[in-house]
C-alpha positions, 0 to 999 in steps of 0.5 A: 500500499505504501508503494501505491501511495508513493506512486500517486499520479501527479503532473497529468499534463506531462505524458512522459511523466505519466508513462514513468509512473505507470511503469513504476506502478506495474513494477510495484504490482509485479513485486507485490504479486511475487511476494504474495506467491512466495508467502503462499508457497510457505503457507501451503507447506504440507501439514502432516498428521503423523506425530512430530519430532520427539521432545528434547530430541537434541538432548536425548541423542547427545545423551545416548551418544555419551552413554554409549561410548562411555558405558555401553561400548567403550570400544566404539572409539572416540566420538564427538557427540556434539558434531554427531548431533550437528551432522544428524540435524543437518540431514533433515533441517530446512528440507522437505520431510518427504525428500530426505535421501540415504545420502543426506545421512552419510556424514552422520553415519560416517562419524558414528560408524564403528566395527562390529565383531565377527559372528555378532551381526543379527538381522530381524524382520517382524521379530523386533521385540524377541530379537531385542530380548534375546540379544540383551539376555545373551549379550552374544549378538549385536543388532543394529539397534545396539550399535551407536548409530541405532542406539542414538535413534532407536524409538525416536521420531523426527523431521524438519520443515522447508521454511524453518530450521531445526526439528518440527515438533508439531507433525511429521510424515508417517512411515508409509506417508512417503518413501523418502521421509526422514525416519524411513530414509535414516533406517534404510541408510543405517541398515545398509551400513550395518549389513555391509559391516557384517562378517563371519557367521550372521543370524537372521530371525524371522516370524513363522507366524507372520500375517503375510509372509516370514520373508518379504522382499519389501522389508528392510531386510529383504530390500536393503540388508540381504542385498548387501551381505557379501559372500566374501565376508559372510561365511554362514547365515543362520536362519531362525524361523520363530513361531508365536507361542500361540501360533499359528505355524504358517511357514518353516524352513524350506517352505513358503517365503523361507524357501525363497530366501534360501534360494536367494542365499544359494544364488548369492553363494552364501552357505546357510543353516535353518532352524525352526523355533530355535530352542534357546529363543523359544525358551525366552518366549515361554518365560511369561507364557508357560501355560501355552501348549507349545511351551509345555 
């Protein structure tokens, strides 16, 4: 409005003056229209319905970092937790939360990476809680969630916005809202690094009672991790097909999707073994469910 007032037509008798004023007026209207367009684009930024970034995200991630390198795994090496947070934040800050790539997390993953002992990698699909329980009790295997990379981010949610820096605490895309969302791209990238590091004998725990299939090509294990197992580094894959204690027994070694997985391992020239309801894991399943028939 100030611009329009300042361009109030005067000197009507001079055509050249009027032409100049008209040109300035048109320029002002063009600038105003462009500004309104930018503001509209900012205001039209997608509003997501998923939960926002975890409260106190910075404090949790840096705190977990210090906890891990000082108490959980002192062999992880010397890590700068402040720089790790900055690299993590940079991966998604000031960006479309549905356009975050695996490459965006590379600086963070490079800084947080550390060796995983031979014979201690374990992959899982649809057996998250059971895998976590078993590895915590036995302390013989190291799932992704027990590495520094996984430990810092496990169970957290985060995303950013195009128009403002830092995490968006109001709302984020859900896991299936878009393929390249902040959290999904992170776990895909982290899983790739984890699988590439695997060497010696590795373990895979699948759910033989899964509603769809025990082995799914579109799972992170099927899509990312399996493809990055190197037959020059991996000497054996141990498959554990675990049914729920209350069933059903839908898939087993050599049957259904498990047979497809076995075929892929053969094609990759990676030796494997397969066990249905591996007893040490099954015992853990029965600790609080001893009244089930399968636990008798």
